[in-house]
N, CA, C and O atoms as CSV, one atom per row, in Angstrom:
chain,resi,resn,atom,element,x,y,z
A,1,MET,N,N,0.895,-1.131,0.036
A,1,MET,CA,C,0.008,0.001,0.087
A,1,MET,C,C,0.898,1.130,0.181
A,1,MET,O,O,0.581,2.126,-0.468
A,2,TYR,N,N,1.950,1.162,0.865
A,2,TYR,CA,C,2.890,2.165,0.725
A,2,TYR,C,C,3.510,2.624,-0.514
A,2,TYR,O,O,3.610,3.808,-0.833
A,3,ALA,N,N,3.946,1.574,-1.234
A,3,ALA,CA,C,4.361,1.630,-2.648
A,3,ALA,C,C,3.485,2.345,-3.487
A,3,ALA,O,O,3.911,3.271,-4.177
A,4,ALA,N,N,2.115,1.953,-3.497
A,4,ALA,CA,C,0.928,2.451,-4.271
A,4,ALA,C,C,0.873,3.926,-4.273
A,4,ALA,O,O,0.975,4.655,-5.259
A,5,VAL,N,N,0.671,4.330,-2.841
A,5,VAL,CA,C,0.267,5.514,-2.355
A,5,VAL,C,C,1.652,6.579,-2.791
A,5,VAL,O,O,1.463,7.731,-3.182
A,6,LYS,N,N,2.965,5.997,-2.653
A,6,LYS,CA,C,4.141,6.717,-3.273
A,6,LYS,C,C,4.130,7.027,-4.617
A,6,LYS,O,O,4.358,8.091,-5.193
A,7,ASN,N,N,3.801,5.826,-5.069
A,7,ASN,CA,C,3.684,5.873,-6.885
A,7,ASN,C,C,2.571,7.079,-7.299
A,7,ASN,O,O,2.754,7.958,-8.141
A,8,HIS,N,N,1.474,6.891,-6.543
A,8,HIS,CA,C,0.385,7.744,-7.072
A,8,HIS,C,C,0.634,9.331,-6.680
A,8,HIS,O,O,-0.021,10.174,-7.292
A,9,ALA,N,N,1.508,9.714,-5.737
A,9,ALA,CA,C,2.041,10.956,-5.124
A,9,ALA,C,C,2.975,11.359,-6.383
A,9,ALA,O,O,2.933,12.489,-6.871
A,10,LEU,N,N,3.833,10.317,-6.869
A,10,LEU,CA,C,5.059,10.888,-7.565
A,10,LEU,C,C,4.353,11.091,-9.083
A,10,LEU,O,O,4.732,12.006,-9.814
A,11,ASN,N,N,3.385,10.238,-9.453
A,11,ASN,CA,C,2.782,10.591,-10.737
A,11,ASN,C,C,2.053,11.861,-10.589
A,11,ASN,O,O,2.213,12.727,-11.449
A,12,TYR,N,N,1.307,12.052,-9.637
A,12,TYR,CA,C,0.621,13.202,-9.515
A,12,TYR,C,C,1.552,14.615,-9.542
A,12,TYR,O,O,1.126,15.693,-9.957
A,13,ILE,N,N,2.644,14.428,-9.116
A,13,ILE,CA,C,3.635,15.553,-9.088
A,13,ILE,C,C,4.150,15.670,-10.507
A,13,ILE,O,O,4.160,16.772,-11.055
A,14,LYS,N,N,4.574,14.594,-11.120
A,14,LYS,CA,C,5.004,14.639,-12.542
A,14,LYS,C,C,3.947,15.525,-13.497
A,14,LYS,O,O,4.237,16.469,-14.232
A,15,ARG,N,N,2.688,14.951,-13.268
A,15,ARG,CA,C,1.638,15.866,-14.065
A,15,ARG,C,C,1.362,17.279,-13.579
A,15,ARG,O,O,0.960,18.088,-14.416
A,16,GLU,N,N,1.520,17.640,-12.405
A,16,GLU,CA,C,1.530,18.762,-11.931
A,16,GLU,C,C,2.593,19.549,-12.415
A,16,GLU,O,O,2.382,20.725,-12.711
A,17,LYS,N,N,4.080,18.877,-12.570
A,17,LYS,CA,C,4.808,19.628,-12.797
A,17,LYS,C,C,5.018,20.153,-14.269
A,17,LYS,O,O,5.488,21.240,-14.608
A,18,LYS,N,N,4.558,19.117,-15.069
A,18,LYS,CA,C,4.356,19.246,-16.453
A,18,LYS,C,C,3.492,20.601,-16.769
A,18,LYS,O,O,3.892,21.535,-17.463
A,19,TRP,N,N,2.182,20.509,-16.094
A,19,TRP,CA,C,1.218,21.646,-16.134
A,19,TRP,C,C,1.765,23.008,-15.743
A,19,TRP,O,O,1.453,24.067,-16.288
A,20,LEU,N,N,2.590,22.864,-14.766
A,20,LEU,CA,C,3.102,24.341,-13.865
A,20,LEU,C,C,4.309,24.750,-15.158
A,20,LEU,O,O,4.480,25.929,-15.469
A,21,GLU,N,N,4.930,23.851,-15.696
A,21,GLU,CA,C,5.842,24.322,-16.578
A,21,GLU,C,C,5.237,25.025,-17.937
A,21,GLU,O,O,5.727,25.982,-18.536
A,22,SER,N,N,4.227,24.410,-18.213
A,22,SER,CA,C,3.376,25.005,-19.261
A,22,SER,C,C,3.054,26.202,-19.114
A,22,SER,O,O,2.876,26.864,-20.137
A,23,LEU,N,N,2.885,26.827,-17.809
A,23,LEU,CA,C,2.391,28.051,-17.287
A,23,LEU,C,C,3.360,29.002,-17.653
A,23,LEU,O,O,3.093,30.127,-18.076
A,24,ASP,N,N,4.625,28.486,-17.466
A,24,ASP,CA,C,5.819,29.583,-17.661
A,24,ASP,C,C,5.800,30.312,-18.952
A,24,ASP,O,O,6.402,31.377,-19.089
A,25,ASP,N,N,5.081,29.723,-19.951
A,25,ASP,CA,C,5.187,30.240,-21.411
A,25,ASP,C,C,4.126,31.217,-21.399
A,25,ASP,O,O,4.208,32.110,-22.242
A,26,LEU,N,N,3.002,31.222,-20.492
A,26,LEU,CA,C,1.964,32.201,-20.526
A,26,LEU,C,C,2.371,33.512,-20.070
A,26,LEU,O,O,3.122,33.658,-19.105
A,27,PRO,N,N,1.786,34.676,-20.887
A,27,PRO,CA,C,2.344,35.966,-20.248
A,27,PRO,C,C,1.885,36.430,-19.104
A,27,PRO,O,O,2.448,37.380,-18.562
A,28,TYR,N,N,0.708,35.786,-18.518
A,28,TYR,CA,C,0.101,36.053,-17.264
A,28,TYR,C,C,0.658,35.253,-16.071
A,28,TYR,O,O,0.417,35.718,-14.957
A,29,ALA,N,N,1.317,34.197,-16.147
A,29,ALA,CA,C,2.081,33.333,-15.221
A,29,ALA,C,C,2.926,33.941,-14.405
A,29,ALA,O,O,4.071,34.218,-14.765
A,30,ASP,N,N,2.375,34.266,-12.999
A,30,ASP,CA,C,3.402,34.905,-12.091
A,30,ASP,C,C,3.907,33.826,-10.940
A,30,ASP,O,O,3.212,33.416,-10.011
A,31,ASN,N,N,5.198,33.485,-11.203
A,31,ASN,CA,C,5.745,32.678,-10.188
A,31,ASN,C,C,6.201,33.059,-8.695
A,31,ASN,O,O,6.788,32.369,-7.862
A,32,ASN,N,N,5.709,34.471,-8.626
A,32,ASN,CA,C,6.095,35.217,-7.391
A,32,ASN,C,C,4.957,35.032,-6.537
A,32,ASN,O,O,5.039,35.670,-5.487
A,33,THR,N,N,3.809,34.270,-6.700
A,33,THR,CA,C,2.611,34.129,-5.809
A,33,THR,C,C,2.750,33.399,-4.905
A,33,THR,O,O,1.983,33.521,-3.949
A,34,ARG,N,N,3.860,32.299,-4.888
A,34,ARG,CA,C,3.919,31.458,-4.001
A,34,ARG,C,C,3.875,31.958,-2.487
A,34,ARG,O,O,4.370,33.075,-2.332
A,35,THR,N,N,3.478,31.466,-1.575
A,35,THR,CA,C,3.472,31.781,-0.318
A,35,THR,C,C,4.925,31.443,0.370
A,35,THR,O,O,5.606,30.492,-0.012
A,36,PRO,N,N,5.288,32.252,1.335
A,36,PRO,CA,C,6.556,31.915,2.174
A,36,PRO,C,C,6.992,30.403,2.234
A,36,PRO,O,O,8.099,29.935,1.970
A,37,GLU,N,N,5.516,29.564,2.766
A,37,GLU,CA,C,5.682,28.391,2.968
A,37,GLU,C,C,5.938,27.348,1.784
A,37,GLU,O,O,6.624,26.329,1.859
A,38,GLU,N,N,5.226,27.834,0.661
A,38,GLU,CA,C,5.367,27.250,-0.340
A,38,GLU,C,C,6.694,27.241,-0.984
A,38,GLU,O,O,7.208,26.195,-1.381
A,39,ALA,N,N,7.298,28.494,-1.099
A,39,ALA,CA,C,8.634,28.760,-1.429
A,39,ALA,C,C,9.618,27.860,-0.661
A,39,ALA,O,O,10.486,27.281,-1.314
A,40,PHE,N,N,9.553,27.693,0.679
A,40,PHE,CA,C,10.303,26.988,1.592
A,40,PHE,C,C,10.445,25.632,1.177
A,40,PHE,O,O,11.512,25.087,0.892
A,41,ILE,N,N,8.898,24.929,1.152
A,41,ILE,CA,C,9.001,23.485,0.748
A,41,ILE,C,C,9.670,23.292,-0.569
A,41,ILE,O,O,10.441,22.341,-0.695
A,42,ASP,N,N,9.424,24.189,-1.665
A,42,ASP,CA,C,10.023,23.968,-3.003
A,42,ASP,C,C,11.407,23.886,-2.858
A,42,ASP,O,O,12.017,22.924,-3.323
A,43,ASP,N,N,12.118,25.028,-2.106
A,43,ASP,CA,C,13.538,25.098,-2.119
A,43,ASP,C,C,14.205,24.011,-1.473
A,43,ASP,O,O,15.233,23.506,-1.923
A,44,GLU,N,N,13.587,23.615,-0.338
A,44,GLU,CA,C,13.931,22.360,0.518
A,44,GLU,C,C,13.947,21.046,-0.355
A,44,GLU,O,O,14.811,20.172,-0.292
A,45,PHE,N,N,12.821,21.057,-1.196
A,45,PHE,CA,C,12.697,19.705,-2.054
A,45,PHE,C,C,13.839,19.718,-2.987
A,45,PHE,O,O,14.588,18.742,-3.027
A,46,VAL,N,N,14.034,20.763,-3.754
A,46,VAL,CA,C,14.977,20.869,-4.614
A,46,VAL,C,C,16.472,20.643,-4.016
A,46,VAL,O,O,17.343,19.972,-4.570
A,47,LYS,N,N,16.602,21.329,-2.780
A,47,LYS,CA,C,17.903,21.177,-2.256
A,47,LYS,C,C,18.157,19.657,-2.060
A,47,LYS,O,O,19.140,19.111,-2.562
A,48,ASN,N,N,17.173,18.944,-1.259
A,48,ASN,CA,C,17.244,17.473,-1.037
A,48,ASN,C,C,17.565,16.783,-2.323
A,48,ASN,O,O,18.361,15.844,-2.362
A,49,VAL,N,N,16.987,17.216,-3.305
A,49,VAL,CA,C,17.040,16.240,-4.552
A,49,VAL,C,C,18.499,16.379,-4.957
A,49,VAL,O,O,19.153,15.347,-5.108
A,50,HIS,N,N,19.142,17.726,-5.171
A,50,HIS,CA,C,20.534,17.964,-5.544
A,50,HIS,C,C,21.597,17.298,-4.675
A,50,HIS,O,O,22.663,16.882,-5.131
A,51,GLN,N,N,21.274,17.234,-3.530
A,51,GLN,CA,C,22.103,16.656,-2.583
A,51,GLN,C,C,22.191,15.183,-2.868
A,51,GLN,O,O,23.267,14.608,-3.031
A,52,ALA,N,N,21.073,14.624,-2.919
A,52,ALA,CA,C,20.805,13.129,-3.205
A,52,ALA,C,C,21.655,12.732,-4.414
A,52,ALA,O,O,22.475,11.814,-4.391
A,53,ILE,N,N,21.365,13.565,-5.551
A,53,ILE,CA,C,22.196,13.419,-6.745
A,53,ILE,C,C,23.648,13.561,-6.555
A,53,ILE,O,O,24.421,12.786,-7.118
A,54,ASN,N,N,24.019,14.421,-5.864
A,54,ASN,CA,C,25.476,14.883,-5.550
A,54,ASN,C,C,26.273,13.537,-4.830
A,54,ASN,O,O,27.489,13.360,-4.900
A,55,LYS,N,N,25.331,12.654,-4.142
A,55,LYS,CA,C,26.043,11.667,-3.361
A,55,LYS,C,C,26.156,10.350,-4.053
A,55,LYS,O,O,26.735,9.380,-3.564
A,56,LEU,N,N,25.495,10.372,-5.372
A,56,LEU,CA,C,25.619,9.297,-6.190
A,56,LEU,C,C,27.151,9.080,-6.681
A,56,LEU,O,O,27.842,10.034,-7.034
A,57,PRO,N,N,27.605,7.786,-6.672
A,57,PRO,CA,C,28.946,7.524,-7.382
A,57,PRO,C,C,29.098,8.208,-8.708
A,57,PRO,O,O,28.126,8.270,-9.460
A,58,GLU,N,N,30.260,8.727,-9.044
A,58,GLU,CA,C,30.413,9.325,-10.275
A,58,GLU,C,C,30.004,8.928,-11.406
A,58,GLU,O,O,29.505,9.764,-12.159
A,59,LYS,N,N,30.106,7.595,-11.804
A,59,LYS,CA,C,29.589,7.127,-13.100
A,59,LYS,C,C,28.130,7.101,-12.993
A,59,LYS,O,O,27.492,7.468,-13.979
A,60,CYS,N,N,27.523,6.730,-11.968
A,60,CYS,CA,C,26.072,6.750,-11.713
A,60,CYS,C,C,25.533,8.010,-12.063
A,60,CYS,O,O,24.717,8.125,-12.977
A,61,ARG,N,N,25.989,9.064,-11.313
A,61,ARG,CA,C,25.635,10.660,-11.615
A,61,ARG,C,C,25.800,11.023,-12.823
A,61,ARG,O,O,24.887,11.688,-13.311
A,62,ARG,N,N,26.732,10.777,-13.489
A,62,ARG,CA,C,27.218,11.173,-14.636
A,62,ARG,C,C,26.069,10.693,-15.846
A,62,ARG,O,O,25.573,11.459,-16.673
A,63,ILE,N,N,25.834,9.463,-15.736
A,63,ILE,CA,C,24.716,8.575,-16.419
A,63,ILE,C,C,23.324,9.080,-16.201
A,63,ILE,O,O,22.476,9.196,-17.086
A,64,TYR,N,N,23.145,9.423,-14.691
A,64,TYR,CA,C,21.801,9.875,-14.580
A,64,TYR,C,C,21.460,11.337,-15.125
A,64,TYR,O,O,20.354,11.599,-15.597
A,65,LEU,N,N,22.352,12.140,-15.038
A,65,LEU,CA,C,22.490,13.402,-15.494
A,65,LEU,C,C,22.313,13.546,-16.910
A,65,LEU,O,O,21.509,14.377,-17.332
A,66,MET,N,N,22.946,12.860,-17.646
A,66,MET,CA,C,22.949,12.726,-19.081
A,66,MET,C,C,21.560,12.291,-19.536
A,66,MET,O,O,21.007,12.820,-20.501
A,67,HIS,N,N,21.016,11.321,-18.821
A,67,HIS,CA,C,19.803,10.894,-19.164
A,67,HIS,C,C,18.658,11.631,-18.711
A,67,HIS,O,O,17.734,11.755,-19.514
A,68,ARG,N,N,18.547,12.160,-17.533
A,68,ARG,CA,C,17.612,13.063,-17.084
A,68,ARG,C,C,17.475,14.620,-17.309
A,68,ARG,O,O,16.448,15.296,-17.362
A,69,TYR,N,N,18.759,14.991,-17.422
A,69,TYR,CA,C,18.623,16.577,-17.818
A,69,TYR,C,C,19.192,16.868,-19.280
A,69,TYR,O,O,18.763,17.842,-19.898
A,70,ASP,N,N,20.035,16.133,-19.766
A,70,ASP,CA,C,20.479,16.116,-21.328
A,70,ASP,C,C,19.469,15.561,-21.963
A,70,ASP,O,O,19.368,15.862,-23.152
A,71,LYS,N,N,18.616,14.770,-21.475
A,71,LYS,CA,C,17.545,13.821,-22.186
A,71,LYS,C,C,18.147,12.957,-23.509
A,71,LYS,O,O,17.533,12.830,-24.568
A,72,LEU,N,N,19.268,12.480,-23.265
A,72,LEU,CA,C,19.879,11.484,-23.990
A,72,LEU,C,C,19.302,10.159,-23.960
A,72,LEU,O,O,18.723,9.822,-22.928
A,73,THR,N,N,19.368,9.373,-24.910
A,73,THR,CA,C,18.923,7.878,-24.655
A,73,THR,C,C,19.988,7.088,-24.098
A,73,THR,O,O,21.145,7.500,-24.026
A,74,TYR,N,N,19.563,5.821,-23.655
A,74,TYR,CA,C,20.455,4.999,-23.168
A,74,TYR,C,C,21.548,4.643,-24.278
A,74,TYR,O,O,22.689,4.477,-23.847
A,75,ASN,N,N,21.366,4.518,-25.514
A,75,ASN,CA,C,22.177,4.292,-26.617
A,75,ASN,C,C,23.073,5.509,-26.814
A,75,ASN,O,O,24.256,5.310,-27.092
A,76,GLU,N,N,22.644,6.665,-26.704
A,76,GLU,CA,C,23.578,7.635,-26.943
A,76,GLU,C,C,24.539,7.759,-25.947
A,76,GLU,O,O,25.671,8.142,-26.240
A,77,ILE,N,N,24.109,7.378,-24.371
A,77,ILE,CA,C,24.952,7.539,-23.427
A,77,ILE,C,C,26.044,6.655,-23.626
A,77,ILE,O,O,27.224,6.995,-23.534
A,78,ALA,N,N,25.596,5.404,-23.925
A,78,ALA,CA,C,26.551,4.085,-24.176
A,78,ALA,C,C,27.822,4.519,-25.142
A,78,ALA,O,O,28.999,4.229,-24.928
A,79,GLU,N,N,27.270,5.336,-26.332
A,79,GLU,CA,C,28.271,5.678,-27.327
A,79,GLU,C,C,29.080,6.652,-26.841
A,79,GLU,O,O,30.271,6.529,-27.125
A,80,ILE,N,N,28.694,7.777,-26.053
A,80,ILE,CA,C,29.418,8.753,-25.503
A,80,ILE,C,C,30.355,8.277,-24.557
A,80,ILE,O,O,31.521,8.662,-24.643
A,81,GLN,N,N,29.944,7.348,-23.502
A,81,GLN,CA,C,30.776,6.981,-22.555
A,81,GLN,C,C,31.680,5.628,-22.939
A,81,GLN,O,O,32.474,5.078,-22.176
A,82,LYS,N,N,31.377,5.242,-24.256
A,82,LYS,CA,C,32.249,3.962,-24.649
A,82,LYS,C,C,31.899,2.774,-23.637
A,82,LYS,O,O,32.798,2.070,-23.179
A,83,ILE,N,N,30.594,2.587,-23.317
A,83,ILE,CA,C,30.197,1.503,-22.422
A,83,ILE,C,C,28.788,0.844,-23.166
A,83,ILE,O,O,27.991,1.429,-23.899
A,84,SER,N,N,28.776,-0.462,-22.747
A,84,SER,CA,C,27.542,-1.097,-23.191
A,84,SER,C,C,26.294,-0.450,-22.884
A,84,SER,O,O,26.304,0.427,-22.021
A,85,VAL,N,N,25.107,-0.786,-23.523
A,85,VAL,CA,C,23.515,-0.338,-23.133
A,85,VAL,C,C,23.226,-0.727,-21.809
A,85,VAL,O,O,22.747,0.042,-20.977
A,86,ASN,N,N,23.587,-2.227,-21.542
A,86,ASN,CA,C,23.468,-2.808,-20.269
A,86,ASN,C,C,23.959,-2.045,-19.193
A,86,ASN,O,O,23.294,-1.865,-18.173
A,87,THR,N,N,25.249,-1.524,-19.388
A,87,THR,CA,C,25.885,-0.939,-18.229
A,87,THR,C,C,25.126,0.296,-18.017
A,87,THR,O,O,24.963,0.585,-16.831
A,88,VAL,N,N,24.579,1.164,-18.960
A,88,VAL,CA,C,23.873,2.218,-18.848
A,88,VAL,C,C,22.597,1.862,-18.078
A,88,VAL,O,O,22.175,2.600,-17.187
A,89,LYS,N,N,22.040,0.822,-18.399
A,89,LYS,CA,C,20.668,0.447,-17.678
A,89,LYS,C,C,21.119,0.083,-16.337
A,89,LYS,O,O,20.539,0.438,-15.311
A,90,THR,N,N,22.104,-0.590,-16.374
A,90,THR,CA,C,22.279,-1.150,-14.652
A,90,THR,C,C,22.557,0.251,-13.885
A,90,THR,O,O,21.955,0.500,-12.840
A,91,GLN,N,N,23.492,1.155,-14.445
A,91,GLN,CA,C,23.799,2.278,-13.712
A,91,GLN,C,C,22.549,3.301,-13.404
A,91,GLN,O,O,22.420,3.900,-12.336
A,92,MET,N,N,21.736,3.389,-14.414
A,92,MET,CA,C,20.485,4.000,-14.253
A,92,MET,C,C,19.606,3.260,-13.129
A,92,MET,O,O,18.975,3.877,-12.270
A,93,LYS,N,N,19.642,1.953,-13.234
A,93,LYS,CA,C,18.715,1.275,-12.187
A,93,LYS,C,C,19.422,1.522,-10.729
A,93,LYS,O,O,18.726,1.399,-9.722
A,94,ARG,N,N,20.509,1.795,-10.643
A,94,ARG,CA,C,21.358,1.864,-9.340
A,94,ARG,C,C,20.995,3.322,-8.818
A,94,ARG,O,O,20.714,3.521,-7.636
A,95,ALA,N,N,21.023,4.398,-9.847
A,95,ALA,CA,C,21.087,5.640,-9.474
A,95,ALA,C,C,19.511,5.912,-8.869
A,95,ALA,O,O,19.227,6.666,-7.939
A,96,LEU,N,N,18.638,5.133,-9.616
A,96,LEU,CA,C,17.218,5.619,-8.953
A,96,LEU,C,C,17.018,4.803,-7.977
A,96,LEU,O,O,16.124,5.163,-7.211
A,97,GLN,N,N,17.679,3.554,-7.660
A,97,GLN,CA,C,17.325,2.903,-6.267
A,97,GLN,C,C,17.844,3.814,-5.087
A,97,GLN,O,O,17.188,4.064,-4.076
A,98,LYS,N,N,19.233,4.316,-5.387
A,98,LYS,CA,C,19.605,4.956,-4.460
A,98,LYS,C,C,18.992,6.377,-4.166
A,98,LYS,O,O,18.865,6.815,-3.023
A,99,LEU,N,N,18.634,7.038,-5.282
A,99,LEU,CA,C,17.889,8.138,-5.113
A,99,LEU,C,C,16.320,7.964,-4.316
A,99,LEU,O,O,15.720,8.734,-3.566
A,100,SER,N,N,16.038,6.868,-4.741
A,100,SER,CA,C,14.639,6.506,-4.079
A,100,SER,C,C,14.763,6.236,-2.411
A,100,SER,O,O,13.919,6.645,-1.613
A,101,SER,N,N,15.922,5.506,-2.050
A,101,SER,CA,C,16.294,5.514,-0.735
A,101,SER,C,C,16.611,6.675,0.130
A,101,SER,O,O,16.360,6.864,1.320
A,102,GLN,N,N,17.268,7.466,-0.815
A,102,GLN,CA,C,17.642,8.806,-0.092
A,102,GLN,C,C,16.701,9.657,0.126
A,102,GLN,O,O,16.774,10.393,1.110
A,103,LEU,N,N,15.540,9.729,-0.825
A,103,LEU,CA,C,14.626,10.718,-0.814
A,103,LEU,C,C,13.253,10.199,-0.251
A,103,LEU,O,O,12.263,10.929,-0.281
A,104,ALA,N,N,13.215,9.099,0.194
A,104,ALA,CA,C,12.008,8.330,0.738
A,104,ALA,C,C,11.419,9.248,1.866
A,104,ALA,O,O,10.193,9.252,1.974
A,105,HIS,N,N,12.199,10.069,2.763
A,105,HIS,CA,C,11.638,10.900,3.762
A,105,HIS,C,C,10.910,11.917,3.138
A,105,HIS,O,O,10.122,12.536,3.853
A,106,LEU,N,N,11.021,12.282,1.739
A,106,LEU,CA,C,10.277,13.217,1.252
A,106,LEU,C,C,8.962,12.920,0.743
A,106,LEU,O,O,8.220,13.814,0.334
A,107,VAL,N,N,8.612,11.592,0.752
A,107,VAL,CA,C,7.307,11.207,0.487
A,107,VAL,C,C,6.333,11.620,1.392
A,107,VAL,O,O,5.190,11.961,1.087
A,108,GLN,N,N,6.810,11.583,2.517
A,108,GLN,CA,C,5.605,12.077,3.526
A,108,GLN,C,C,5.262,13.712,3.486
A,108,GLN,O,O,4.127,14.176,3.595
A,109,ILE,N,N,6.326,14.385,3.330
A,109,ILE,CA,C,6.191,15.929,2.862
A,109,ILE,C,C,5.345,16.020,1.555
A,109,ILE,O,O,4.537,16.942,1.448
A,110,ILE,N,N,5.475,15.215,0.677
A,110,ILE,CA,C,4.801,15.388,-0.707
A,110,ILE,C,C,3.193,14.984,-0.378
A,110,ILE,O,O,2.231,15.629,-0.795
A,111,LEU,N,N,3.127,13.906,0.370
A,111,LEU,CA,C,1.722,13.437,0.702
A,111,LEU,C,C,0.964,14.684,1.506
A,111,LEU,O,O,-0.169,15.063,1.205
A,112,CYS,N,N,1.772,15.267,2.583
A,112,CYS,CA,C,1.110,16.313,3.103
A,112,CYS,C,C,0.517,17.537,2.205
A,112,CYS,O,O,-0.582,18.084,2.290
A,113,VAL,N,N,1.705,17.812,1.233
A,113,VAL,CA,C,1.386,18.673,0.371
A,113,VAL,C,C,0.039,18.586,-0.516
A,113,VAL,O,O,-0.756,19.504,-0.719
A,114,ILE,N,N,-0.021,17.302,-0.980
A,114,ILE,CA,C,-0.887,16.989,-1.876
A,114,ILE,C,C,-2.318,17.018,-1.137
A,114,ILE,O,O,-3.352,17.416,-1.674
A,115,LEU,N,N,-2.212,16.537,0.169
A,115,LEU,CA,C,-3.558,16.512,0.847
A,115,LEU,C,C,-4.044,18.061,1.283
A,115,LEU,O,O,-5.213,18.305,1.582
A,116,GLU,N,N,-3.110,18.945,1.279
A,116,GLU,CA,C,-3.240,20.225,1.642
A,116,GLU,C,C,-3.877,20.736,0.412
A,116,GLU,O,O,-4.807,21.519,0.608
A,117,LEU,N,N,-3.584,20.469,-0.790
A,117,LEU,CA,C,-3.895,20.913,-2.192
A,117,LEU,C,C,-5.593,20.625,-2.304
A,117,LEU,O,O,-6.443,21.344,-2.828
A,118,TYR,N,N,-5.733,19.501,-1.716
A,118,TYR,CA,C,-7.246,18.950,-1.875
A,118,TYR,C,C,-8.207,19.341,-0.849
A,118,TYR,O,O,-9.400,19.088,-1.021
A,119,ASN,N,N,-7.850,19.857,0.064
A,119,ASN,CA,C,-8.422,20.688,1.324
A,119,ASN,C,C,-8.837,21.900,1.154
A,119,ASN,O,O,-9.275,22.542,2.109
C-alpha cells in the first residue's frame, strides 16, 4: 500500500510539474505568487534532490544526469561513454534505487502537500 501511495503521489507531481511548466510560457503566469511556506518547501525539496544526486557515485551520477537532464537515450549515453547499453541500464537502475532510498523521507512531505491541495 505504501508503494501504491508513493507512486500515485509521484505520478501526480509529474503531471502537476508538466502543467506548471506550461504555465511559464503564458504571459500572465506569475511565479512570485507562492506563499513563503510554499517557497520554503519547494526550495527544500530541490535542495534535497540535488544533495541526493551529488551523493551518487561518479559514474552513476554522470549517466543519470545525461539521461534526465540532457535527455540523452541509453544508446547515446553508451556511445558517448564508450560502454554497453546494459551498463547504462544498470547504472540508471542503481541511481534510481539510491535516489529513491535517499529521498524516501520526502514522500511524507509530498503527501502532506498533496492533501493540503485537496483541502
